[in-house]
KOLGU-491319 format. One line per 10 residues: number of its first residue (from 1); for each residue x, y, z of C-alpha. Coordinates in pm, 1 decimal, m for minus. Layout:
NUM) X Y Z | ...
end
This chain:
1) 1197.1 9992.7 4680.8 | 959.4 9904.5 4967.1 | 715.5 10188.5 5051.9 | 672.6 10282.2 5418.4 | 322.2 10237.1 5568.5 | 142.2 10526.0 5744.5 | 132.4 10454.4 6111.6 | m80.1 10750.7 6225.8 | m362.8 10641.9 6467.5 | m644.1 10759.8 6675.0
11) m756.8 10591.1 6997.2 | m1108.1 10645.9 7172.1 | m1153.8 10958.7 6962.4 | m868.4 11142.4 7132.4 | m629.1 11347.3 6921.4 | m291.2 11187.0 6887.4 | 29.3 11369.2 6812.3 | 294.6 11160.8 6636.3 | 666.9 11207.6 6613.2 | 836.3 10944.8 6390.7
21) 1198.9 10862.9 6338.9 | 1336.0 10642.1 6078.5 | 1546.0 10473.6 6343.5 | 1758.4 10251.3 6136.4 | 1863.3 10339.7 5772.0 | 2099.5 10135.6 5565.9 | 2384.6 10352.3 5435.9 | 2297.5 10229.6 5087.4 | 2002.3 10379.5 4907.1 | 1689.1 10184.4 4823.2
31) 1674.2 9989.4 5157.1 | 1371.9 10007.8 5375.7 | 1386.7 10174.5 5718.7 | 1247.3 10074.5 6054.8 | 1010.3 10336.3 6195.1 | 973.4 10412.9 6559.7 | 662.5 10614.5 6646.6 | 591.4 10794.6 6971.3 | 222.6 10864.3 6992.0 | 123.3 11094.0 7279.1
41) m225.4 11138.7 7427.8 | m341.1 11327.9 7730.7 | m297.7 11036.9 7959.9 | m30.2 10804.1 7824.3 | 212.0 10738.1 7536.3 | 241.2 10444.7 7304.5 | 579.2 10356.4 7163.5 | 487.4 10170.1 6846.1 | 732.4 9966.2 6644.2 | 610.4 9917.6 6288.8
51) 773.1 9795.3 5972.1 | 647.3 9732.9 5623.0 | 961.1 9546.1 5533.9 | 937.0 9265.0 5290.4 | 1299.9 9274.0 5253.2 | 1560.2 9347.3 5514.5 | 1932.6 9365.8 5395.6 | 2062.2 9338.6 5750.8 | 2039.5 8964.0 5843.8 | 1919.2 9000.2 6197.5
61) 1541.9 9054.1 6287.4 | 1580.1 9083.5 6660.0 | 1618.7 9397.4 6852.5 | 1619.8 9548.2 7193.2 | 1402.8 9849.6 7249.4 | 1499.3 10080.4 7537.4 | 1280.5 10390.1 7617.5 | 1440.0 10641.9 7862.7 | 1215.3 10896.6 8028.2 | 1461.1 11163.5 8133.8
71) 1306.5 11402.8 8381.2 | 1463.7 11684.7 8569.9 | 1403.1 11726.4 8944.0 | 1040.7 11806.9 8996.5 | 993.4 11785.5 8613.3 | 1221.8 11515.7 8503.8 | 1264.8 11254.9 8771.1 | 1367.5 10915.4 8649.8 | 1482.3 10691.8 8368.6 | 1269.8 10404.7 8251.3
81) 1430.3 10141.6 8042.9 | 1228.8 9913.5 7803.2 | 1380.0 9621.6 7613.4 | 1219.7 9443.2 7324.6 | 1359.9 9137.2 7170.7 | 1186.6 8965.0 6888.2 | 1081.7 8973.0 6525.1 | 998.3 9286.2 6338.4 | 708.0 9147.6 6154.3 | 422.4 9283.2 6384.0
91) 364.8 9617.6 6524.5 | 396.7 9646.9 6901.1 | 239.5 9915.8 7146.0 | 404.2 9971.5 7484.5 | 209.1 10163.7 7742.7 | 419.5 10422.5 7949.1 | 247.8 10671.0 8183.5 | 423.9 11016.6 8181.2 | 358.8 11379.3 8243.7 | 627.8 11537.1 8035.1
101) 836.9 11490.1 7720.2 | 1019.4 11170.6 7682.9 | 1331.1 11064.3 7486.5 | 1346.4 10712.4 7344.5 | 1649.1 10512.2 7227.5 | 1653.3 10181.9 7038.3 | 1945.5 9950.6 7084.4 | 1945.7 9754.4 6761.3 | 2131.7 9428.6 6702.8 | 2239.5 9488.2 6346.3
111) 2437.2 9173.6 6293.3 | 2435.3 8806.2 6425.8 | 2643.7 8497.7 6383.0 | 2543.2 8138.0 6439.0 | 2822.1 7993.0 6652.8 | 2697.3 7645.5 6704.0 | 2419.8 7456.8 6863.3 | 2310.3 7382.0 7217.5 | 2134.0 7048.0 7254.8 | 2050.2 7054.2 6894.3
121) 1923.3 7419.6 6878.0 | 2127.1 7695.1 6694.5 | 2290.0 7960.1 6922.5 | 2364.3 8309.9 6780.9 | 2624.6 8556.5 6885.6 | 2559.4 8928.4 6869.6 | 2811.3 9076.0 6635.2 | 2708.2 9443.6 6615.4 | 2496.4 9669.4 6822.6 | 2375.8 10037.3 6750.8
131) 2216.6 10287.3 6972.6 | 1980.4 10529.8 6794.8 | 1758.6 10810.4 6922.5 | 1391.1 10767.2 6837.6 | 1269.6 11133.5 6813.9 | 1410.9 11471.3 6751.1 | 1224.4 11674.1 7021.3 | 1551.0 11722.2 7218.0 | 1623.1 12032.7 7020.1 | 1347.7 12223.4 7209.2
141) 1451.6 12093.6 7549.4 | 1593.6 12302.9 7828.0 | 1968.2 12353.1 7826.2 | 2013.5 12154.2 8152.6 | 1821.5 11851.8 8000.3 | 2024.1 11869.6 7679.6 | 2343.7 11856.2 7874.0 | 2219.8 11560.5 8068.1 | 2101.5 11372.9 7776.8 | 2424.0 11418.8 7610.8
151) 2616.6 11289.2 7898.7 | 2394.1 10977.5 7942.4 | 2413.5 10912.7 7565.7 | 2779.3 10865.9 7602.7 | 2701.7 10590.5 7850.4 | 2445.2 10440.7 7624.3 | 2688.5 10428.6 7340.9 | 2913.9 10200.0 7551.2 | 2640.9 9930.8 7500.9 | 2756.6 9909.5 7140.4
161) 3079.4 9770.4 7260.7 | 2939.8 9500.2 7496.7 | 3133.6 9179.8 7437.9 | 3004.0 8825.7 7445.8 | 2626.2 8838.7 7399.9 | 2436.5 8528.7 7290.6 | 2082.0 8414.1 7240.1 | 1859.7 8142.1 7090.9 | 1511.8 8145.2 6957.3 | 1436.5 7793.5 7050.5
171) 1611.1 7692.0 7372.8 | 1670.5 7835.6 7721.2 | 2047.0 7926.9 7715.8 | 2042.4 8035.2 8091.9 | 1988.9 7677.3 8214.2 | 2235.6 7383.0 8213.9 | 2147.8 7057.2 8037.8 | 2060.3 6895.7 8373.8 | 1826.5 7181.4 8474.3 | 1662.6 7182.3 8127.3
181) 1606.9 6800.3 8147.4 | 1458.5 6829.3 8493.3 | 1202.4 7085.8 8375.8 | 851.2 6945.9 8395.4 | 613.4 6941.3 8093.7 | 433.9 7243.2 8231.9 | 759.7 7444.0 8242.7 | 868.7 7333.6 7906.7 | 540.5 7460.1 7758.0 | 601.2 7811.9 7894.7
191) 765.3 8095.7 7693.3 | 1143.3 8109.7 7701.1 | 1152.0 8412.0 7941.5 | 932.5 8227.3 8189.2 | 1187.6 7931.4 8208.9 | 1494.9 8145.8 8262.3 | 1734.1 8175.3 8555.2 | 1711.9 8545.6 8604.5 | 2077.7 8563.1 8733.9 | 2208.4 8501.7 8384.4
201) 1973.4 8716.1 8166.9 | 2175.1 9013.1 8044.2 | 1857.3 9211.9 7947.1 | 1653.2 9110.2 8250.2 | 1597.5 9468.6 8366.3 | 1511.3 9579.3 8016.3 | 1247.4 9320.5 7968.9 | 1042.5 9419.9 8278.6 | 801.0 9659.8 8126.2 | 740.0 9427.9 7832.2
211) 658.0 9148.3 8075.0 | 411.3 9381.2 8245.4 | 255.4 9435.0 7905.2 | 234.4 9058.9 7840.3 | 433.0 9080.2 7509.6 | 559.1 8720.1 7532.3 | 636.3 8686.8 7148.4 | 886.7 8969.0 7181.4 | 1066.8 8852.3 7492.0 | 1404.0 8701.6 7402.3
221) 1649.7 8634.5 7675.4 | 2007.5 8741.0 7605.7 | 2309.6 8590.8 7793.6 | 2650.3 8745.1 7835.4 | 2941.7 8502.9 7856.9 | 3100.3 8266.6 7601.2 | 3009.8 7992.6 7368.6 | 3283.9 7775.2 7225.3 | 3242.5 7443.0 7024.4 | 3446.9 7191.8 6835.3
231) 3408.6 6847.7 6673.3 | 3676.4 6584.4 6658.7 | 3698.0 6221.3 6562.3 | 3835.7 5947.1 6786.4 | 3830.5 5630.4 6591.7 | 3493.9 5582.0 6434.9 | 3327.3 5826.3 6691.0 | 3254.8 6189.4 6626.5 | 3282.7 6384.5 6951.3 | 3105.3 6721.2 6985.8
241) 3227.1 6938.6 7275.1 | 3072.2 7267.9 7374.8 | 3171.0 7508.2 7646.6 | 2935.6 7773.4 7771.0 | 2983.7 8064.5 8008.8 | 2696.4 8234.8 8178.4 | 2771.7 8563.1 8353.5 | 2566.0 8663.5 8653.2 | 2418.2 9023.1 8634.8 | 2349.9 9065.7 9008.6
251) 2697.0 9219.2 9074.6 | 2809.5 9285.9 8708.5 | 3090.9 9532.5 8638.2 | 3454.6 9589.0 8578.3 | 3754.9 9438.2 8749.5 | 3845.6 9722.4 9010.9 | 3494.2 9869.8 9062.8 | 3320.6 9525.4 9129.2 | 3498.9 9325.2 9367.8 | 3393.4 9084.7 9644.8
261) 3025.2 9043.5 9753.0 | 2735.4 9263.4 9830.4 | 2524.0 9250.8 10144.0 | 2299.8 8988.1 9981.8 | 2588.4 8756.9 9918.1 | 2607.8 8805.8 9530.9 | 2964.4 8814.5 9415.5 | 3147.8 8986.4 9135.2 | 3252.9 8816.0 8819.5 | 3037.2 8511.1 8911.7
271) 3030.9 8287.3 8595.0 | 2886.1 7943.0 8543.5 | 3082.0 7729.3 8307.1 | 2915.2 7431.6 8150.2 | 3117.9 7177.1 7946.8 | 2900.2 6957.0 7728.8 | 2992.5 6644.0 7516.4 | 2759.2 6477.2 7257.9 | 2844.6 6147.5 7103.9 | 2626.6 5876.3 6926.5
281) 2314.9 6000.8 7101.2 | 2477.8 6034.9 7447.4 | 2489.2 6366.6 7615.9 | 2706.8 6448.7 7910.5 | 2748.5 6787.1 8098.6 | 2964.7 6920.0 8389.0 | 2916.1 7251.9 8558.1 | 3154.2 7455.3 8767.1 | 3147.7 7813.6 8880.4 | 3389.2 8092.7 8956.8
291) 3327.3 8412.2 9167.7 | 3515.7 8668.6 9369.1 | 3596.3 8606.9 9733.2 | 3252.8 8646.0 9905.8 | 3347.0 8917.0 10163.9 | 3260.0 9281.6 10157.5 | 3592.0 9397.8 10018.6 | 3725.0 9654.3 9768.7 | 4034.7 9766.4 9590.6 | 3991.1 10127.2 9478.5
301) 4230.5 10230.6 9200.2 | 4471.3 10503.5 9300.6 | 4731.1 10508.3 9019.7 | 4938.3 10239.8 9183.5 | 4973.6 9901.3 9013.1 | 4831.8 9702.4 9298.5 | 4598.5 9911.9 9518.1 | 4547.4 9819.8 9872.8 | 4278.4 9551.7 9964.4 | 4023.5 9682.5 10221.6
311) 3750.0 9499.4 10388.6 | 3426.2 9689.0 10444.6 | 3211.0 9610.1 10745.8 | 3418.8 9302.5 10866.3 | 3151.9 9224.7 11124.4 | 2922.1 9126.0 10831.7 | 3168.0 8870.7 10692.0 | 3019.3 8558.0 10852.0 | 2656.1 8645.0 10751.2 | 2759.5 8734.4 10386.6
321) 2959.6 8422.8 10340.1 | 2691.0 8204.2 10487.5 | 2431.9 8371.3 10260.4 | 2646.6 8314.1 9950.2 | 2713.4 7951.0 10013.4 | 2341.5 7879.0 10121.7 | 2248.5 8018.3 9775.8 | 2520.0 7793.1 9607.6 | 2395.4 7489.1 9804.8 | 2039.5 7558.6 9690.5
331) 2120.5 7609.1 9323.8 | 2396.5 7330.9 9280.5 | 2406.6 7103.6 9573.6 | 2726.5 7026.5 9755.6 | 3007.0 7284.7 9722.9 | 3376.3 7268.7 9744.9 | 3542.7 7613.3 9737.1 | 3895.9 7618.6 9594.9 | 4079.4 7936.4 9698.8 | 4388.5 7993.5 9469.5
341) 4515.8 8320.8 9612.9 | 4864.2 8371.9 9760.3 | 4927.5 8274.6 10122.1 | 5128.6 8592.0 10186.3 | 5103.1 8961.3 10126.9 | 4768.5 9135.8 10073.1 | 4615.7 8838.4 9905.8 | 4719.6 8626.4 10196.9 | 4557.3 8862.0 10448.4 | 4225.3 8856.2 10244.9
351) 4245.9 8477.4 10210.4 | 4284.4 8449.0 10592.6 | 3971.5 8657.0 10647.4 | 3797.9 8434.5 10399.2 | 3912.5 8115.6 10567.8 | 3809.6 8250.2 10912.3 | 3461.2 8323.8 10785.7 | 3425.9 7983.3 10631.5 | 3482.5 7807.5 10966.4 | 3117.4 7886.7 11056.1
361) 2986.7 7754.6 10722.2 | 3176.3 7434.9 10643.6 | 3002.7 7105.4 10696.9 | 2949.0 6774.9 10509.8 | 2799.9 6966.5 10206.0 | 3024.9 7276.3 10205.1 | 3403.1 7254.0 10206.2 | 3688.2 7507.0 10181.6 | 4026.3 7423.9 10036.0 | 4320.1 7671.4 10001.1
371) 4570.3 7614.8 9736.5 | 4852.3 7868.9 9683.6 | 4868.1 7855.6 9303.4 | 5173.7 8076.7 9261.1 | 5374.9 7917.0 9546.1 | 5318.2 7554.2 9432.0 | 5296.3 7600.0 9052.9 | 5509.8 7911.0 9010.8 | 5501.6 8065.6 8666.5 | 5569.3 7762.0 8446.3
381) 5508.8 7440.3 8650.1 | 5136.2 7421.7 8596.8 | 5146.1 7040.7 8577.3 | 5164.8 7059.0 8965.1 | 4786.9 7128.3 8960.9 | 4771.2 6745.2 8978.5 | 4832.6 6808.4 9349.7 | 4510.2 6998.0 9367.4 | 4316.4 6738.2 9166.7 | 4420.6 6471.0 9417.4
391) 4268.0 6679.2 9694.7 | 3931.3 6718.2 9521.4 | 3913.4 6395.6 9333.4 | 3697.2 6220.1 9596.7 | 3449.1 6521.7 9585.8 | 3426.8 6494.5 9209.3 | 3371.4 6118.3 9201.7 | 3104.8 6147.7 9467.3 | 2907.5 6427.7 9307.7 | 2956.0 6302.3 8941.0
401) 2823.6 6470.9 8633.3 | 2508.8 6476.7 8420.5 | 2460.7 6192.8 8164.6 | 2186.0 6096.8 7924.7 | 2203.8 5770.5 7723.7 | 2099.9 5741.8 7364.3 | 1731.9 5699.9 7469.7 | 1732.3 6029.7 7648.6 | 1722.5 5851.3 7996.6 | 1915.7 5999.5 8276.3
411) 2203.8 5775.4 8374.5 | 2405.0 6014.4 8601.9 | 2330.6 6338.8 8770.7 | 2558.5 6602.0 8910.7 | 2506.0 6659.9 9277.5 | 2777.6 6921.1 9363.8 | 2984.6 7205.3 9229.1 | 3349.1 7312.7 9237.5 | 3364.9 7690.5 9314.7 | 3704.6 7830.9 9210.3
421) 3844.5 8171.7 9279.8 | 4168.1 8372.5 9261.6 | 4181.0 8751.7 9316.6 | 4029.2 8828.6 8980.7 | 3871.6 8488.9 8914.3 | 4032.5 8509.8 8569.2 | 4389.1 8378.9 8502.1 | 4475.4 8120.1 8773.1 | 4096.3 8027.4 8780.6 | 4084.6 7946.3 8409.9
431) 4388.4 7738.3 8417.6 | 4243.9 7543.3 8712.6 | 3903.3 7509.8 8569.6 | 4042.5 7372.0 8236.3 | 4232.3 7102.7 8436.4 | 3908.2 7002.0 8613.9 | 3722.3 7011.1 8289.1 | 3980.1 6788.0 8122.6 | 3957.3 6533.8 8396.1 | 3580.8 6516.4 8392.4
441) 3564.7 6489.1 8014.5 | 3799.8 6191.0 8025.0 | 3580.8 6029.5 8293.5 | 3265.8 6092.5 8077.1 | 3423.0 5950.8 7762.8 | 3524.5 5640.5 7958.9 | 3172.1 5600.0 8066.1 | 3041.7 5633.6 7711.7 | 3289.5 5368.6 7603.8 | 3501.0 5593.2 7382.0
451) 3800.9 5583.2 7608.9 | 3939.5 5270.6 7775.2 | 4042.1 5271.3 8137.5 | 4346.3 5506.0 8192.6 | 4315.0 5660.4 7837.9 | 4355.1 6040.5 7831.6 | 4280.4 6330.7 7608.9 | 4652.4 6394.6 7566.1 | 4692.5 6068.1 7387.5 | 4479.1 6206.8 7091.6
461) 4687.5 6514.5 6966.3 | 4421.9 6673.5 6740.8 | 4145.7 6629.8 7010.9 | 4396.7 6767.4 7276.9 | 4483.3 7069.5 7071.1 | 4107.1 7160.6 7012.2 | 4031.6 7103.4 7380.6 | 4303.1 7355.6 7471.5 | 4192.2 7622.0 7238.0 | 3834.7 7572.1 7357.2
471) 3922.8 7662.9 7718.9 | 4172.5 7936.5 7614.4 | 3904.6 8109.1 7415.5 | 3659.5 8065.8 7712.0 | 3900.3 8225.8 7944.7 | 3971.5 8513.9 7710.9 | 3603.2 8590.5 7673.5 | 3542.6 8606.1 8040.9 | 3854.2 8814.0 8095.9 | 3772.5 9070.4 7825.9
481) 3436.3 9138.0 7980.6 | 3564.6 9184.1 8340.8 | 3915.1 9330.8 8284.9 | 3929.6 9448.8 7920.9 | 4211.4 9215.2 7807.5 | 4246.1 8840.1 7731.7 | 4343.8 8609.9 8015.4 | 4702.0 8595.0 8145.7 | 4866.8 8255.7 8132.1 | 4655.8 8174.0 7829.1
491) 4950.1 8029.4 7648.5 | 4958.0 7740.6 7894.3 | 4587.8 7662.8 7847.7 | 4620.6 7701.3 7467.2 | 4950.9 7507.2 7417.5 | 5011.9 7312.3 7739.8 | 5327.5 7515.0 7834.5 | 5449.5 7862.5 7883.2 | 5601.1 8045.5 7587.9 | 5813.4 8355.9 7542.2
501) 5550.3 8504.5 7327.2 | 5286.5 8425.5 7596.9 | 5502.3 8593.4 7865.4 | 5547.3 8904.2 7650.7 | 5171.3 8910.1 7577.7 | 5100.8 8878.5 7944.6 | 5321.8 9185.1 8023.6 | 5121.8 9377.0 7746.9 | 4792.9 9276.4 7883.5 | 4892.0 9360.6 8251.0
511) 4987.6 9714.9 8126.6 | 4652.9 9738.9 7937.2 | 4466.8 9634.7 8256.4 | 4643.8 9905.4 8446.5 | 4529.3 10163.6 8192.8 | 4175.7 10050.5 8168.9 | 4140.7 10013.0 8558.9 | 4266.9 10374.8 8617.2 | 4150.4 10571.0 8318.4 | 3840.8 10423.7 8155.9
521) 3661.1 10153.6 8360.8 | 3465.2 10412.0 8574.6 | 3264.9 10525.4 8273.5 | 3219.6 10165.3 8156.4 | 3090.3 10076.5 8509.1 | 2833.6 10358.5 8488.3 | 2720.2 10220.2 8146.9 | 2663.8 9874.9 8298.5 | 2475.9 10010.6 8595.4 | 2248.3 10207.5 8373.5
531) 2177.9 9919.1 8136.5 | 2112.7 9676.0 8414.6 | 1886.9 9908.5 8620.2 | 2116.4 9931.3 8909.0 | 2065.8 10309.8 8891.4 | 1770.3 10550.5 8837.8 | 1868.9 10892.5 8700.1 | 1794.8 11223.5 8869.3 | 1948.7 11526.7 8716.2 | 2016.9 11760.3 9002.4
541) 2141.5 11465.7 9222.5 | 2368.5 11292.7 8962.5 | 2513.5 11513.4 8699.8 | 2715.5 11745.4 8933.5 | 2916.0 11992.2 8724.4 | 3276.5 12046.8 8783.0 | 3216.8 12391.7 8925.5 | 3010.0 12227.9 9213.0 | 3285.6 12003.1 9309.6 | 3593.1 12065.9 9527.0
551) 3872.3 12271.4 9374.2 | 4103.7 11970.6 9310.6 | 3822.0 11737.1 9198.2 | 3706.5 11997.3 8951.2 | 4038.2 11984.3 8758.0 | 4132.9 11629.5 8822.4 | 4115.1 11390.2 8539.9 | 4324.9 11114.5 8380.6 | 4465.3 11362.0 8117.7 | 4578.2 11594.5 8408.0
561) 4747.1 11310.5 8580.3 | 4919.4 11220.2 8255.4 | 5021.8 11574.3 8207.1 | 5162.9 11604.0 8555.5 | 5356.5 11283.3 8510.5 | 5514.0 11412.4 8188.4 | 5608.7 11735.2 8359.6 | 5771.9 11527.4 8634.9 | 5952.5 11319.9 8371.5 | 6085.3 11646.8 8216.3
571) 6203.9 11765.4 8551.4 | 6378.1 11437.0 8600.6 | 6562.3 11477.8 8269.0 | 6661.9 11830.6 8360.9 | 6805.7 11717.4 8683.3 | 7017.3 11465.5 8505.9 | 7142.7 11723.7 8257.2 | 7246.2 11961.4 8538.1 | 7452.3 11709.8 8726.7 | 7800.1 11847.2 8774.1
581) 8072.1 11882.6 9030.5 | 8043.5 12259.0 9086.0 | 7808.9 12406.4 9340.4 | 7584.7 12571.3 9094.4 | 7516.4 12255.9 8888.0 | 7456.0 12064.2 9194.6 | 7198.6 12323.6 9332.5 | 6997.1 12312.5 8997.3 | 7003.3 11931.8 8995.4 | 6861.5 11925.6 9346.8
591) 6590.8 12188.8 9246.9 | 6477.5 11975.3 8939.0 | 6493.8 11659.6 9133.6 | 6291.6 11816.5 9416.8 | 6022.9 11928.9 9173.1 | 6007.6 11570.8 9031.3 | 5963.4 11424.8 9376.7 | 5695.9 11676.4 9469.2 | 5487.5 11605.1 9155.1 | 5508.2 11220.1 9208.6
601) 5426.6 11264.4 9576.2 | 5125.2 11473.7 9477.0 | 4995.3 11226.4 9234.0 | 5049.1 10938.4 9486.4 | 4857.3 11125.9 9753.2 | 4573.6 11216.4 9533.4 | 4572.4 10909.0 9307.2 | 4205.3 10821.1 9361.6 | 4091.4 11163.0 9260.9 | 4286.1 11153.4 8928.2
611) 4144.6 10810.4 8818.7 | 3833.7 10761.4 8610.6 | 3559.9 10665.6 8866.3 | 3202.3 10565.1 8843.0 | 2966.8 10860.8 8895.7 | 2627.7 10699.1 8927.8 | 2592.4 10406.8 9154.1 | 2759.8 10287.5 9470.1 | 2658.8 9932.2 9533.4 | 2525.8 9813.2 9864.7
621) 2791.7 9668.9 10085.9
end
């Protein structure tokens, strides 16, 4: 049994009040706790993290500390989030000015798993998170504040279900192999958080206060995305292949509540995918990206399966598209944008607007290519993607890939990027990116001398199978984060052909996406906005009670919609039971059928109100 140290303190002769919480207890007795102390003085508060642990039964010593100052209007005005990532061996004091009570929460990573290595350094996946309150003073709070704290606690608890979080103690996971190699000696000597690409730091906002307090040893960048790896033998050579996804946080969110671009050109579901191969001292890398169509567009859920596409501020389209591609050009070099959406229907209308806006942007360094995936490949003929490859092959050969020889010398450098999109940037996009990744890996292995001219991955069955699984898992991870389900068409990526089981699974996932989009993603979007600092809380402004809303909005909810749908189904059954040839039976059949139609029409007309919508933040358009 490890005894807990006393953390009471006095500073500059001032009296200090201390409220301590044993923030993390093991369920088993005899295991030492972490103690979070909130020390309040007349001017400021210190949030101290101390631990006398000499033994920690939970294997992970890193954590994120988030402090929320919840203040009502005039008294409680804003939320302040602090994130702390690092070891628990040393006490830390964080200075936070305030004039009233505060409530602190700690987001603890309780379990990690080593999932492989990136350029020789171990990479860890977050397996379990836990949100815990750090003081008990809420009991004496005003009723309004208790209610608000309870509502926001629900959002914070969503952080425990965040999927695909990765980190490394030793290497900057936000940068590609090429960008890491190009860092100068001065940059390499900096702490990890000073080297990062802030677009891909999941806890970027939560680190801000720690950065202000110069707590470098505790600043550990976390990336959301995917990390997949496999090793396979080809002859005498052992080939190590890694596939990394880095999700951008600038317009992060769920499938239906984050579409298109914002006014700054940042797009939804923007993910950088890097494929890395190591063999006999050689290191090769190829990067490609995906991202939503860079227009100001939305698709607000309304209980229909495919809500209508709408463009917001169409006059802004040329400027937003130009801003987006200038940023890509600056970050990656030349760009070819591959647009996979349908040529007809709502997708076709949106694609045409995109194509029109691109006319003012395209030049020798920025190209646009439309490829109607569904029309050309259908639902099973994905081998026809070779038509697309022929159209972009010259671009890929010209802009190459990154390659280091066995001496660590740069032999090749990637000078351009393929940007792929469909409507969701999930299913069609992942199939296409896996094809491009396969072609580039074959080119790299030929350059390394592993493959002869014309030799392909498919000629090595074990290697081919592992490569397919690599990209299938990659697509599933990205899809789960954005839509809540694994990717559709994943059986083709995983097995090389469509299967009955895969088609059935796609139908199930499509239904699950419908449910998540309409009945749960609004709350998830609020949680994401809160964690990423896209929203600052104000009680009277935000937490509008049902009584303050319109009459219909006050009672509207997903459960109400379901109840009405069931009532409509009951009326439909009754109308069928009353069918007959006499006038009385016909009359009652028409009455029941009429009630059914009225309920369905009511739900259709008010579908947006009955869906689960974000309540906190409306992004800039």
